[in-house]
PDB file of the backbone (N, CA, C, O) and the ligand in Angstrom, with CONECT records:
HET     ZN  A 101       1
ATOM      1  N   MET A   1       0.766  -1.101   0.076  1.00  0.00           N
ATOM      2  CA  MET A   1       0.099  -0.151  -0.051  1.00  0.00           C
ATOM      3  C   MET A   1       0.904   1.353  -0.087  1.00  0.00           C
ATOM      4  O   MET A   1       0.607   2.365  -0.721  1.00  0.00           O
ATOM      5  N   LEU A   2       1.911   1.128   0.735  1.00  0.00           N
ATOM      6  CA  LEU A   2       2.731   2.444   0.738  1.00  0.00           C
ATOM      7  C   LEU A   2       3.376   2.591  -0.666  1.00  0.00           C
ATOM      8  O   LEU A   2       3.614   3.728  -1.073  1.00  0.00           O
ATOM      9  N   ALA A   3       3.640   1.631  -1.347  1.00  0.00           N
ATOM     10  CA  ALA A   3       4.337   1.884  -2.675  1.00  0.00           C
ATOM     11  C   ALA A   3       3.437   2.473  -3.675  1.00  0.00           C
ATOM     12  O   ALA A   3       3.845   2.813  -4.786  1.00  0.00           O
ATOM     13  N   THR A   4       2.087   2.611  -3.256  1.00  0.00           N
ATOM     14  CA  THR A   4       1.403   3.266  -4.163  1.00  0.00           C
ATOM     15  C   THR A   4       1.207   4.877  -3.891  1.00  0.00           C
ATOM     16  O   THR A   4       0.702   5.582  -4.766  1.00  0.00           O
ATOM     17  N   ILE A   5       1.554   5.318  -2.866  1.00  0.00           N
ATOM     18  CA  ILE A   5       1.655   6.829  -2.461  1.00  0.00           C
ATOM     19  C   ILE A   5       2.788   7.500  -3.423  1.00  0.00           C
ATOM     20  O   ILE A   5       3.954   7.113  -3.493  1.00  0.00           O
ATOM     21  N   ASP A   6       2.322   8.380  -4.014  1.00  0.00           N
ATOM     22  CA  ASP A   6       2.889   9.376  -4.827  1.00  0.00           C
ATOM     23  C   ASP A   6       4.155   9.911  -4.040  1.00  0.00           C
ATOM     24  O   ASP A   6       3.873  10.658  -3.103  1.00  0.00           O
ATOM     25  N   MET A   7       5.397   9.681  -4.237  1.00  0.00           N
ATOM     26  CA  MET A   7       6.266  10.322  -3.486  1.00  0.00           C
ATOM     27  C   MET A   7       6.840  11.636  -3.937  1.00  0.00           C
ATOM     28  O   MET A   7       7.865  12.075  -3.414  1.00  0.00           O
ATOM     29  N   SER A   8       6.255  12.225  -4.820  1.00  0.00           N
ATOM     30  CA  SER A   8       6.680  13.715  -5.303  1.00  0.00           C
ATOM     31  C   SER A   8       6.808  14.806  -4.219  1.00  0.00           C
ATOM     32  O   SER A   8       7.548  15.789  -4.229  1.00  0.00           O
ATOM     33  N   TRP A   9       5.915  14.411  -3.276  1.00  0.00           N
ATOM     34  CA  TRP A   9       5.697  15.386  -1.930  1.00  0.00           C
ATOM     35  C   TRP A   9       7.060  15.395  -1.289  1.00  0.00           C
ATOM     36  O   TRP A   9       7.531  16.465  -0.905  1.00  0.00           O
ATOM     37  N   LEU A  10       7.790  14.144  -1.137  1.00  0.00           N
ATOM     38  CA  LEU A  10       8.919  13.920  -0.438  1.00  0.00           C
ATOM     39  C   LEU A  10      10.042  14.868  -1.018  1.00  0.00           C
ATOM     40  O   LEU A  10      10.869  15.502  -0.363  1.00  0.00           O
ATOM     41  N   ARG A  11       9.878  14.824  -2.519  1.00  0.00           N
ATOM     42  CA  ARG A  11      10.947  15.125  -3.310  1.00  0.00           C
ATOM     43  C   ARG A  11      10.879  16.833  -3.045  1.00  0.00           C
ATOM     44  O   ARG A  11      11.898  17.512  -2.914  1.00  0.00           O
ATOM     45  N   ALA A  12       9.651  17.322  -2.998  1.00  0.00           N
ATOM     46  CA  ALA A  12       9.511  18.883  -2.879  1.00  0.00           C
ATOM     47  C   ALA A  12      10.020  19.199  -1.560  1.00  0.00           C
ATOM     48  O   ALA A  12      10.854  20.098  -1.453  1.00  0.00           O
ATOM     49  N   ILE A  13       9.594  18.532  -0.496  1.00  0.00           N
ATOM     50  CA  ILE A  13      10.149  18.868   0.763  1.00  0.00           C
ATOM     51  C   ILE A  13      11.624  18.691   0.932  1.00  0.00           C
ATOM     52  O   ILE A  13      12.289  19.475   1.610  1.00  0.00           O
ATOM     53  N   TYR A  14      12.138  17.646   0.306  1.00  0.00           N
ATOM     54  CA  TYR A  14      13.724  17.586   0.108  1.00  0.00           C
ATOM     55  C   TYR A  14      14.325  18.826  -0.750  1.00  0.00           C
ATOM     56  O   TYR A  14      15.411  19.334  -0.471  1.00  0.00           O
ATOM     57  N   ASN A  15      13.542  19.242  -1.775  1.00  0.00           N
ATOM     58  CA  ASN A  15      14.103  20.431  -2.418  1.00  0.00           C
ATOM     59  C   ASN A  15      14.046  21.744  -1.565  1.00  0.00           C
ATOM     60  O   ASN A  15      14.947  22.581  -1.525  1.00  0.00           O
ATOM     61  N   PHE A  16      12.683  21.812  -0.788  1.00  0.00           N
ATOM     62  CA  PHE A  16      12.498  22.922  -0.017  1.00  0.00           C
ATOM     63  C   PHE A  16      13.727  23.253   0.890  1.00  0.00           C
ATOM     64  O   PHE A  16      14.352  24.314   0.897  1.00  0.00           O
ATOM     65  N   PHE A  17      13.981  22.009   1.748  1.00  0.00           N
ATOM     66  CA  PHE A  17      15.070  22.130   2.709  1.00  0.00           C
ATOM     67  C   PHE A  17      16.477  22.215   2.350  1.00  0.00           C
ATOM     68  O   PHE A  17      17.360  22.711   3.049  1.00  0.00           O
ATOM     69  N   TYR A  18      16.633  21.593   0.989  1.00  0.00           N
ATOM     70  CA  TYR A  18      18.068  21.748   0.362  1.00  0.00           C
ATOM     71  C   TYR A  18      18.247  23.193  -0.063  1.00  0.00           C
ATOM     72  O   TYR A  18      19.410  23.596  -0.070  1.00  0.00           O
ATOM     73  N   GLU A  19      17.298  24.037  -0.418  1.00  0.00           N
ATOM     74  CA  GLU A  19      17.447  25.444  -0.785  1.00  0.00           C
ATOM     75  C   GLU A  19      17.738  26.217   0.468  1.00  0.00           C
ATOM     76  O   GLU A  19      18.522  27.166   0.494  1.00  0.00           O
ATOM     77  N   ILE A  20      17.088  25.782   1.482  1.00  0.00           N
ATOM     78  CA  ILE A  20      17.177  26.485   2.781  1.00  0.00           C
ATOM     79  C   ILE A  20      18.638  26.416   3.208  1.00  0.00           C
ATOM     80  O   ILE A  20      19.215  27.441   3.570  1.00  0.00           O
ATOM     81  N   PHE A  21      19.230  25.272   3.176  1.00  0.00           N
ATOM     82  CA  PHE A  21      20.441  24.985   3.760  1.00  0.00           C
ATOM     83  C   PHE A  21      21.599  25.201   3.015  1.00  0.00           C
ATOM     84  O   PHE A  21      22.661  25.607   3.488  1.00  0.00           O
ATOM     85  N   PHE A  22      21.365  24.900   1.721  1.00  0.00           N
ATOM     86  CA  PHE A  22      22.484  24.922   0.588  1.00  0.00           C
ATOM     87  C   PHE A  22      22.257  25.706  -0.414  1.00  0.00           C
ATOM     88  O   PHE A  22      23.043  25.646  -1.360  1.00  0.00           O
ATOM     89  N   GLY A  23      21.213  26.567  -0.461  1.00  0.00           N
ATOM     90  CA  GLY A  23      21.000  27.507  -1.767  1.00  0.00           C
ATOM     91  C   GLY A  23      20.459  26.471  -2.864  1.00  0.00           C
ATOM     92  O   GLY A  23      20.307  25.258  -2.722  1.00  0.00           O
ATOM     93  N   CYS A  24      20.209  27.256  -3.991  1.00  0.00           N
ATOM     94  CA  CYS A  24      19.771  26.558  -5.152  1.00  0.00           C
ATOM     95  C   CYS A  24      20.712  25.575  -5.731  1.00  0.00           C
ATOM     96  O   CYS A  24      21.884  25.919  -5.883  1.00  0.00           O
ATOM     97  N   SER A  25      20.333  24.413  -6.063  1.00  0.00           N
ATOM     98  CA  SER A  25      21.295  23.425  -6.478  1.00  0.00           C
ATOM     99  C   SER A  25      21.573  23.597  -8.081  1.00  0.00           C
ATOM    100  O   SER A  25      22.374  22.867  -8.664  1.00  0.00           O
ATOM    101  N   HIS A  26      20.902  24.541  -8.678  1.00  0.00           N
ATOM    102  CA  HIS A  26      21.174  24.852 -10.044  1.00  0.00           C
ATOM    103  C   HIS A  26      21.080  23.777 -10.962  1.00  0.00           C
ATOM    104  O   HIS A  26      21.954  23.723 -11.827  1.00  0.00           O
ATOM    105  N   ASP A  27      20.078  22.798 -10.945  1.00  0.00           N
ATOM    106  CA  ASP A  27      19.939  21.807 -11.807  1.00  0.00           C
ATOM    107  C   ASP A  27      19.434  21.908 -13.065  1.00  0.00           C
ATOM    108  O   ASP A  27      19.684  21.147 -14.001  1.00  0.00           O
ATOM    109  N   HIS A  28      18.673  22.923 -13.076  1.00  0.00           N
ATOM    110  CA  HIS A  28      18.075  23.134 -14.618  1.00  0.00           C
ATOM    111  C   HIS A  28      18.586  24.384 -15.133  1.00  0.00           C
ATOM    112  O   HIS A  28      18.148  25.456 -14.716  1.00  0.00           O
ATOM    113  N   LEU A  29      19.437  24.314 -15.966  1.00  0.00           N
ATOM    114  CA  LEU A  29      20.282  25.451 -16.664  1.00  0.00           C
ATOM    115  C   LEU A  29      19.843  25.509 -17.948  1.00  0.00           C
ATOM    116  O   LEU A  29      19.724  24.471 -18.600  1.00  0.00           O
ATOM    117  N   THR A  30      19.544  26.746 -18.476  1.00  0.00           N
ATOM    118  CA  THR A  30      19.327  27.048 -19.940  1.00  0.00           C
ATOM    119  C   THR A  30      20.529  26.366 -20.865  1.00  0.00           C
ATOM    120  O   THR A  30      21.515  25.785 -20.413  1.00  0.00           O
ATOM    121  N   ARG A  31      20.261  26.544 -22.055  1.00  0.00           N
ATOM    122  CA  ARG A  31      21.368  26.407 -22.958  1.00  0.00           C
ATOM    123  C   ARG A  31      22.296  27.627 -23.149  1.00  0.00           C
ATOM    124  O   ARG A  31      21.602  28.637 -23.261  1.00  0.00           O
ATOM    125  N   PRO A  32      23.578  27.886 -23.224  1.00  0.00           N
ATOM    126  CA  PRO A  32      24.240  28.946 -23.222  1.00  0.00           C
ATOM    127  C   PRO A  32      23.723  29.808 -24.138  1.00  0.00           C
ATOM    128  O   PRO A  32      23.254  29.297 -25.156  1.00  0.00           O
ATOM    129  N   PHE A  33      23.690  31.137 -24.010  1.00  0.00           N
ATOM    130  CA  PHE A  33      23.336  32.154 -24.991  1.00  0.00           C
ATOM    131  C   PHE A  33      24.376  33.414 -24.644  1.00  0.00           C
ATOM    132  O   PHE A  33      24.998  33.578 -23.595  1.00  0.00           O
ATOM    133  N   THR A  34      24.378  34.276 -25.867  1.00  0.00           N
ATOM    134  CA  THR A  34      25.393  35.358 -25.744  1.00  0.00           C
ATOM    135  C   THR A  34      24.614  36.774 -25.806  1.00  0.00           C
ATOM    136  O   THR A  34      23.840  36.997 -26.737  1.00  0.00           O
ATOM    137  N   LEU A  35      24.810  37.586 -24.932  1.00  0.00           N
ATOM    138  CA  LEU A  35      24.470  38.920 -24.997  1.00  0.00           C
ATOM    139  C   LEU A  35      25.480  39.929 -24.680  1.00  0.00           C
ATOM    140  O   LEU A  35      26.131  39.849 -23.638  1.00  0.00           O
ATOM    141  N   HIS A  36      25.642  40.862 -25.515  1.00  0.00           N
ATOM    142  CA  HIS A  36      26.586  41.811 -25.310  1.00  0.00           C
ATOM    143  C   HIS A  36      27.958  41.345 -25.077  1.00  0.00           C
ATOM    144  O   HIS A  36      28.597  41.745 -24.103  1.00  0.00           O
ATOM    145  N   ALA A  37      28.456  40.485 -25.964  1.00  0.00           N
ATOM    146  CA  ALA A  37      29.745  39.847 -25.865  1.00  0.00           C
ATOM    147  C   ALA A  37      29.963  38.814 -24.678  1.00  0.00           C
ATOM    148  O   ALA A  37      31.053  38.256 -24.557  1.00  0.00           O
ATOM    149  N   HIS A  38      28.962  38.578 -23.844  1.00  0.00           N
ATOM    150  CA  HIS A  38      29.003  37.659 -22.617  1.00  0.00           C
ATOM    151  C   HIS A  38      28.126  36.501 -22.797  1.00  0.00           C
ATOM    152  O   HIS A  38      26.898  36.556 -22.844  1.00  0.00           O
ATOM    153  N   SER A  39      28.886  35.389 -22.901  1.00  0.00           N
ATOM    154  CA  SER A  39      27.993  34.132 -22.727  1.00  0.00           C
ATOM    155  C   SER A  39      27.714  33.509 -21.405  1.00  0.00           C
ATOM    156  O   SER A  39      28.562  33.363 -20.524  1.00  0.00           O
ATOM    157  N   TYR A  40      26.487  33.159 -21.330  1.00  0.00           N
ATOM    158  CA  TYR A  40      26.258  32.625 -19.782  1.00  0.00           C
ATOM    159  C   TYR A  40      24.830  31.611 -20.015  1.00  0.00           C
ATOM    160  O   TYR A  40      24.016  31.631 -20.939  1.00  0.00           O
ATOM    161  N   LYS A  41      24.883  30.889 -19.002  1.00  0.00           N
ATOM    162  CA  LYS A  41      23.765  30.039 -18.597  1.00  0.00           C
ATOM    163  C   LYS A  41      22.917  30.666 -17.736  1.00  0.00           C
ATOM    164  O   LYS A  41      23.376  31.672 -17.196  1.00  0.00           O
ATOM    165  N   VAL A  42      21.737  30.325 -17.444  1.00  0.00           N
ATOM    166  CA  VAL A  42      20.835  30.881 -16.583  1.00  0.00           C
ATOM    167  C   VAL A  42      20.108  29.788 -15.903  1.00  0.00           C
ATOM    168  O   VAL A  42      19.677  28.850 -16.573  1.00  0.00           O
ATOM    169  N   CYS A  43      19.931  29.839 -14.561  1.00  0.00           N
ATOM    170  CA  CYS A  43      19.303  28.670 -13.777  1.00  0.00           C
ATOM    171  C   CYS A  43      17.857  29.019 -13.767  1.00  0.00           C
ATOM    172  O   CYS A  43      17.454  30.094 -13.321  1.00  0.00           O
ATOM    173  N   LEU A  44      17.029  28.043 -14.295  1.00  0.00           N
ATOM    174  CA  LEU A  44      15.541  28.152 -14.517  1.00  0.00           C
ATOM    175  C   LEU A  44      14.807  28.306 -13.237  1.00  0.00           C
ATOM    176  O   LEU A  44      13.707  28.858 -13.201  1.00  0.00           O
ATOM    177  N   ASP A  45      15.471  27.769 -12.055  1.00  0.00           N
ATOM    178  CA  ASP A  45      14.916  27.665 -10.748  1.00  0.00           C
ATOM    179  C   ASP A  45      15.069  29.139  -9.917  1.00  0.00           C
ATOM    180  O   ASP A  45      14.086  29.612  -9.345  1.00  0.00           O
ATOM    181  N   CYS A  46      16.077  29.663  -9.905  1.00  0.00           N
ATOM    182  CA  CYS A  46      16.439  30.745  -9.250  1.00  0.00           C
ATOM    183  C   CYS A  46      16.876  32.028 -10.162  1.00  0.00           C
ATOM    184  O   CYS A  46      16.981  33.159  -9.685  1.00  0.00           O
ATOM    185  N   GLY A  47      17.079  31.761 -11.322  1.00  0.00           N
ATOM    186  CA  GLY A  47      17.548  33.041 -12.245  1.00  0.00           C
ATOM    187  C   GLY A  47      19.097  33.475 -11.985  1.00  0.00           C
ATOM    188  O   GLY A  47      19.494  34.541 -12.456  1.00  0.00           O
ATOM    189  N   SER A  48      19.841  32.761 -11.341  1.00  0.00           N
ATOM    190  CA  SER A  48      21.188  32.926 -11.424  1.00  0.00           C
ATOM    191  C   SER A  48      21.921  32.800 -12.706  1.00  0.00           C
ATOM    192  O   SER A  48      21.650  31.877 -13.474  1.00  0.00           O
ATOM    193  N   GLN A  49      22.789  33.634 -12.966  1.00  0.00           N
ATOM    194  CA  GLN A  49      23.570  33.684 -14.363  1.00  0.00           C
ATOM    195  C   GLN A  49      24.922  33.118 -14.026  1.00  0.00           C
ATOM    196  O   GLN A  49      25.589  33.442 -13.044  1.00  0.00           O
ATOM    197  N   PHE A  50      25.255  32.238 -14.945  1.00  0.00           N
ATOM    198  CA  PHE A  50      26.621  31.479 -14.871  1.00  0.00           C
ATOM    199  C   PHE A  50      27.466  31.702 -16.226  1.00  0.00           C
ATOM    200  O   PHE A  50      27.105  31.179 -17.281  1.00  0.00           O
ATOM    201  N   PRO A  51      28.551  32.468 -16.134  1.00  0.00           N
ATOM    202  CA  PRO A  51      29.247  32.691 -17.215  1.00  0.00           C
ATOM    203  C   PRO A  51      29.894  31.422 -17.775  1.00  0.00           C
ATOM    204  O   PRO A  51      30.429  30.507 -17.149  1.00  0.00           O
ATOM    205  N   TYR A  52      29.707  31.586 -19.236  1.00  0.00           N
ATOM    206  CA  TYR A  52      30.095  30.288 -20.006  1.00  0.00           C
ATOM    207  C   TYR A  52      31.067  30.527 -20.934  1.00  0.00           C
ATOM    208  O   TYR A  52      30.957  31.584 -21.555  1.00  0.00           O
ATOM    209  N   SER A  53      32.116  29.718 -21.221  1.00  0.00           N
ATOM    210  CA  SER A  53      33.098  29.951 -22.083  1.00  0.00           C
ATOM    211  C   SER A  53      32.800  29.035 -23.339  1.00  0.00           C
ATOM    212  O   SER A  53      32.744  27.805 -23.312  1.00  0.00           O
ATOM    213  N   LEU A  54      32.588  29.976 -24.621  1.00  0.00           N
ATOM    214  CA  LEU A  54      32.244  29.334 -25.763  1.00  0.00           C
ATOM    215  C   LEU A  54      33.612  28.524 -26.330  1.00  0.00           C
ATOM    216  O   LEU A  54      33.505  27.590 -27.124  1.00  0.00           O
ATOM    217  N   ASP A  55      34.787  28.956 -25.872  1.00  0.00           N
ATOM    218  CA  ASP A  55      35.903  28.265 -26.333  1.00  0.00           C
ATOM    219  C   ASP A  55      35.994  26.894 -25.693  1.00  0.00           C
ATOM    220  O   ASP A  55      36.076  25.900 -26.414  1.00  0.00           O
ATOM    221  N   LYS A  56      35.984  26.794 -24.391  1.00  0.00           N
ATOM    222  CA  LYS A  56      35.935  25.521 -23.373  1.00  0.00           C
ATOM    223  C   LYS A  56      34.777  24.805 -23.385  1.00  0.00           C
ATOM    224  O   LYS A  56      34.721  23.621 -23.052  1.00  0.00           O
ATOM    225  N   MET A  57      33.725  25.543 -23.799  1.00  0.00           N
ATOM    226  CA  MET A  57      32.407  24.899 -23.942  1.00  0.00           C
ATOM    227  C   MET A  57      31.853  24.184 -22.444  1.00  0.00           C
ATOM    228  O   MET A  57      31.419  23.039 -22.318  1.00  0.00           O
ATOM    229  N   ARG A  58      31.985  25.070 -21.529  1.00  0.00           N
ATOM    230  CA  ARG A  58      31.558  24.656 -20.291  1.00  0.00           C
ATOM    231  C   ARG A  58      31.533  25.982 -19.435  1.00  0.00           C
ATOM    232  O   ARG A  58      32.118  27.011 -19.773  1.00  0.00           O
ATOM    233  N   LEU A  59      30.817  25.839 -18.336  1.00  0.00           N
ATOM    234  CA  LEU A  59      30.804  26.980 -17.499  1.00  0.00           C
ATOM    235  C   LEU A  59      32.230  27.450 -16.774  1.00  0.00           C
ATOM    236  O   LEU A  59      33.162  26.672 -16.570  1.00  0.00           O
ATOM    237  N   LEU A  60      32.230  28.610 -16.486  1.00  0.00           N
ATOM    238  CA  LEU A  60      33.755  29.134 -15.949  1.00  0.00           C
ATOM    239  C   LEU A  60      33.761  29.005 -14.615  1.00  0.00           C
ATOM    240  O   LEU A  60      32.724  29.107 -13.959  1.00  0.00           O
ATOM    241  N   HIS A  61      35.001  28.752 -14.050  1.00  0.00           N
ATOM    242  CA  HIS A  61      35.186  28.835 -12.509  1.00  0.00           C
ATOM    243  C   HIS A  61      35.128  30.195 -12.031  1.00  0.00           C
ATOM    244  O   HIS A  61      35.220  31.105 -12.855  1.00  0.00           O
ATOM    245  N   PRO A  62      34.978  30.466 -10.721  1.00  0.00           N
ATOM    246  CA  PRO A  62      34.951  31.939 -10.398  1.00  0.00           C
ATOM    247  C   PRO A  62      36.294  32.495 -10.671  1.00  0.00           C
ATOM    248  O   PRO A  62      36.378  33.655 -11.075  1.00  0.00           O
ATOM    249  N   TRP A  63      37.540  31.647 -10.455  1.00  0.00           N
ATOM    250  CA  TRP A  63      38.892  32.279 -10.848  1.00  0.00           C
ATOM    251  C   TRP A  63      39.179  32.516 -12.174  1.00  0.00           C
ATOM    252  O   TRP A  63      39.976  33.388 -12.518  1.00  0.00           O
ATOM    253  N   GLU A  64      38.496  31.693 -13.064  1.00  0.00           N
ATOM    254  CA  GLU A  64      38.697  32.129 -14.537  1.00  0.00           C
ATOM    255  C   GLU A  64      37.837  33.296 -14.914  1.00  0.00           C
ATOM    256  O   GLU A  64      38.250  34.068 -15.780  1.00  0.00           O
ATOM    257  N   ILE A  65      36.762  33.478 -14.381  1.00  0.00           N
ATOM    258  CA  ILE A  65      36.111  34.848 -14.514  1.00  0.00           C
ATOM    259  C   ILE A  65      36.756  36.083 -14.159  1.00  0.00           C
ATOM    260  O   ILE A  65      36.658  37.113 -14.825  1.00  0.00           O
ATOM    261  N   ALA A  66      37.560  35.932 -12.868  1.00  0.00           N
ATOM    262  CA  ALA A  66      38.315  36.956 -12.323  1.00  0.00           C
ATOM    263  C   ALA A  66      39.390  37.282 -13.212  1.00  0.00           C
ATOM    264  O   ALA A  66      39.568  38.473 -13.470  1.00  0.00           O
ATOM    265  N   LYS A  67      40.176  36.365 -13.750  1.00  0.00           N
ATOM    266  CA  LYS A  67      41.126  36.429 -15.038  1.00  0.00           C
ATOM    267  C   LYS A  67      40.656  37.091 -16.058  1.00  0.00           C
ATOM    268  O   LYS A  67      41.432  37.835 -16.659  1.00  0.00           O
ATOM    269  N   GLN A  68      39.487  36.993 -16.425  1.00  0.00           N
ATOM    270  CA  GLN A  68      38.924  37.483 -17.474  1.00  0.00           C
ATOM    271  C   GLN A  68      38.496  39.007 -17.542  1.00  0.00           C
ATOM    272  O   GLN A  68      38.258  39.643 -18.568  1.00  0.00           O
ATOM    273  N   GLN A  69      38.453  39.420 -16.348  1.00  0.00           N
ATOM    274  CA  GLN A  69      38.110  40.821 -16.207  1.00  0.00           C
ATOM    275  C   GLN A  69      39.081  41.800 -16.873  1.00  0.00           C
ATOM    276  O   GLN A  69      40.273  41.501 -16.802  1.00  0.00           O
ATOM    277  N   PRO A  70      38.728  42.969 -17.534  1.00  0.00           N
ATOM    278  CA  PRO A  70      39.634  43.726 -18.386  1.00  0.00           C
ATOM    279  C   PRO A  70      40.549  44.394 -17.170  1.00  0.00           C
ATOM    280  O   PRO A  70      40.067  44.728 -16.088  1.00  0.00           O
ATOM    281  N   ARG A  71      41.885  44.527 -17.510  1.00  0.00           N
ATOM    282  CA  ARG A  71      42.595  45.206 -16.518  1.00  0.00           C
ATOM    283  C   ARG A  71      42.419  46.484 -16.661  1.00  0.00           C
ATOM    284  O   ARG A  71      42.066  46.920 -17.757  1.00  0.00           O
ATOM    285  N   VAL A  72      42.640  47.356 -15.540  1.00  0.00           N
ATOM    286  CA  VAL A  72      42.283  48.806 -15.339  1.00  0.00           C
ATOM    287  C   VAL A  72      43.633  49.456 -15.808  1.00  0.00           C
ATOM    288  O   VAL A  72      44.661  49.357 -15.138  1.00  0.00           O
ATOM    289  N   THR A  73      43.569  50.079 -16.919  1.00  0.00           N
ATOM    290  CA  THR A  73      44.822  50.585 -17.256  1.00  0.00           C
ATOM    291  C   THR A  73      44.999  52.004 -16.901  1.00  0.00           C
ATOM    292  O   THR A  73      44.107  52.845 -16.792  1.00  0.00           O
ATOM    293  N   GLU A  74      46.330  52.166 -16.727  1.00  0.00           N
ATOM    294  CA  GLU A  74      46.671  53.502 -15.978  1.00  0.00           C
ATOM    295  C   GLU A  74      46.149  54.663 -16.933  1.00  0.00           C
ATOM    296  O   GLU A  74      46.287  54.606 -18.154  1.00  0.00           O
ATOM    297  N   LEU A  75      45.608  55.599 -16.346  1.00  0.00           N
ATOM    298  CA  LEU A  75      44.980  56.754 -16.894  1.00  0.00           C
ATOM    299  C   LEU A  75      46.317  57.631 -17.231  1.00  0.00           C
ATOM    300  O   LEU A  75      47.255  57.811 -16.454  1.00  0.00           O
ATOM    301  N   THR A  76      46.185  58.188 -18.701  1.00  0.00           N
ATOM    302  CA  THR A  76      47.297  59.039 -19.049  1.00  0.00           C
ATOM    303  C   THR A  76      46.483  60.354 -18.939  1.00  0.00           C
ATOM    304  O   THR A  76      45.300  60.475 -19.258  1.00  0.00           O
ATOM    305  N   PRO A  77      47.267  61.294 -18.455  1.00  0.00           N
ATOM    306  CA  PRO A  77      46.587  62.809 -18.436  1.00  0.00           C
ATOM    307  C   PRO A  77      46.566  63.441 -19.775  1.00  0.00           C
ATOM    308  O   PRO A  77      47.575  63.300 -20.465  1.00  0.00           O
ATOM    309  N   ILE A  78      45.451  64.197 -20.302  1.00  0.00           N
ATOM    310  CA  ILE A  78      45.289  64.873 -21.604  1.00  0.00           C
ATOM    311  C   ILE A  78      46.520  65.978 -21.668  1.00  0.00           C
ATOM    312  O   ILE A  78      46.702  66.845 -20.813  1.00  0.00           O
ATOM    313  N   PRO A  79      47.148  65.822 -22.584  1.00  0.00           N
ATOM    314  CA  PRO A  79      48.389  66.898 -22.743  1.00  0.00           C
ATOM    315  C   PRO A  79      47.784  68.292 -22.872  1.00  0.00           C
ATOM    316  O   PRO A  79      46.846  68.559 -23.623  1.00  0.00           O
ATOM    317  N   THR A  80      48.379  69.117 -22.106  1.00  0.00           N
ATOM    318  CA  THR A  80      48.017  70.413 -22.025  1.00  0.00           C
ATOM    319  C   THR A  80      48.964  71.458 -22.637  1.00  0.00           C
ATOM    320  O   THR A  80      48.703  72.660 -22.682  1.00  0.00           O
ATOM    321  N   HIS A  81      50.138  70.864 -23.124  1.00  0.00           N
ATOM    322  CA  HIS A  81      51.192  71.598 -23.825  1.00  0.00           C
ATOM    323  C   HIS A  81      50.544  72.182 -25.119  1.00  0.00           C
ATOM    324  O   HIS A  81      49.728  71.519 -25.758  1.00  0.00           O
ATOM    325  N   PRO A  82      50.900  73.350 -25.464  1.00  0.00           N
ATOM    326  CA  PRO A  82      50.358  74.006 -26.954  1.00  0.00           C
ATOM    327  C   PRO A  82      50.936  73.239 -28.024  1.00  0.00           C
ATOM    328  O   PRO A  82      50.329  73.135 -29.089  1.00  0.00           O
ATOM    329  N   GLN A  83      52.066  72.685 -27.839  1.00  0.00           N
ATOM    330  CA  GLN A  83      52.769  71.750 -29.071  1.00  0.00           C
ATOM    331  C   GLN A  83      51.918  70.483 -29.140  1.00  0.00           C
ATOM    332  O   GLN A  83      51.615  69.989 -30.226  1.00  0.00           O
ATOM    333  N   ALA A  84      51.579  70.021 -28.105  1.00  0.00           N
ATOM    334  CA  ALA A  84      50.850  68.818 -28.070  1.00  0.00           C
ATOM    335  C   ALA A  84      49.329  69.068 -28.609  1.00  0.00           C
ATOM    336  O   ALA A  84      48.817  68.242 -29.365  1.00  0.00           O
ATOM    337  N   GLN A  85      48.698  70.115 -28.235  1.00  0.00           N
ATOM    338  CA  GLN A  85      47.538  70.336 -28.999  1.00  0.00           C
ATOM    339  C   GLN A  85      47.483  70.712 -30.397  1.00  0.00           C
ATOM    340  O   GLN A  85      46.479  70.614 -31.103  1.00  0.00           O
ATOM    341  N   GLU A  86      48.676  71.170 -30.780  1.00  0.00           N
ATOM    342  CA  GLU A  86      48.790  71.563 -32.195  1.00  0.00           C
ATOM    343  C   GLU A  86      48.798  70.106 -33.055  1.00  0.00           C
ATOM    344  O   GLU A  86      48.162  69.833 -34.073  1.00  0.00           O
ATOM    345  N   ASP A  87      49.677  69.326 -32.340  1.00  0.00           N
ATOM    346  CA  ASP A  87      49.790  67.991 -33.044  1.00  0.00           C
ATOM    347  C   ASP A  87      48.383  67.221 -33.202  1.00  0.00           C
ATOM    348  O   ASP A  87      48.070  66.607 -34.222  1.00  0.00           O
ATOM    349  N   TYR A  88      47.594  67.336 -32.074  1.00  0.00           N
ATOM    350  CA  TYR A  88      46.369  66.774 -32.068  1.00  0.00           C
ATOM    351  C   TYR A  88      45.531  67.272 -33.182  1.00  0.00           C
ATOM    352  O   TYR A  88      44.933  66.467 -33.896  1.00  0.00           O
ATOM    353  N   SER A  89      45.443  68.676 -33.395  1.00  0.00           N
ATOM    354  CA  SER A  89      44.550  69.148 -34.406  1.00  0.00           C
ATOM    355  C   SER A  89      44.950  68.796 -35.833  1.00  0.00           C
ATOM    356  O   SER A  89      44.178  68.728 -36.789  1.00  0.00           O
ATOM    357  N   ARG A  90      46.290  68.577 -35.845  1.00  0.00           N
ATOM    358  CA  ARG A  90      46.715  68.363 -37.250  1.00  0.00           C
ATOM    359  C   ARG A  90      46.160  66.755 -37.610  1.00  0.00           C
ATOM    360  O   ARG A  90      45.687  66.358 -38.675  1.00  0.00           O
ATOM    361  N   THR A  91      46.352  66.112 -36.546  1.00  0.00           N
ATOM    362  CA  THR A  91      45.963  64.468 -36.790  1.00  0.00           C
ATOM    363  C   THR A  91      44.306  64.556 -37.178  1.00  0.00           C
ATOM    364  O   THR A  91      43.747  63.796 -37.969  1.00  0.00           O
ATOM    365  N   LYS A  92      43.680  65.629 -36.457  1.00  0.00           N
ATOM    366  CA  LYS A  92      42.311  65.733 -36.660  1.00  0.00           C
ATOM    367  C   LYS A  92      41.876  66.140 -38.084  1.00  0.00           C
ATOM    368  O   LYS A  92      40.790  65.840 -38.582  1.00  0.00           O
ATOM    369  N   ALA A  93      42.867  66.870 -38.690  1.00  0.00           N
ATOM    370  CA  ALA A  93      42.546  67.396 -40.039  1.00  0.00           C
ATOM    371  C   ALA A  93      42.875  66.402 -41.124  1.00  0.00           C
ATOM    372  O   ALA A  93      42.397  66.492 -42.254  1.00  0.00           O
ATOM    373  N   ILE A  94      43.767  65.383 -40.719  1.00  0.00           N
ATOM    374  CA  ILE A  94      44.083  64.475 -41.673  1.00  0.00           C
ATOM    375  C   ILE A  94      42.615  63.301 -41.732  1.00  0.00           C
ATOM    376  O   ILE A  94      42.089  62.807 -42.729  1.00  0.00           O
ATOM    377  N   ALA A  95      42.311  63.153 -40.497  1.00  0.00           N
ATOM    378  CA  ALA A  95      41.231  62.277 -40.306  1.00  0.00           C
ATOM    379  C   ALA A  95      40.041  62.865 -41.038  1.00  0.00           C
ATOM    380  O   ALA A  95      38.958  62.280 -41.025  1.00  0.00           O
TER     381      ALA A  95
HETATM  382 ZN    ZN A 101      19.485  28.101  -9.137  1.00  0.00          ZN2+
END
């Protein structure tokens, strides 16, 4: 008689407590898609985004994502010397 009972409620309870203690398990991800030159998958359960590498064809690890961030280049001051300004306008005229 016990075997005829639908066990899906047990599964639901398990998922409920799993999310409380461990967060979303992210079992249901979309296929990867690319927007604004960034590829990622999205969890259909919680909406989290996971960066995806089209080269490696897998999700990226956090340390790989950190490596991909564009380096902050040192800002160069705008030249205020008159000679420099003259060079700039000459370049502009050619363009
Ligand atoms: Zn999730």
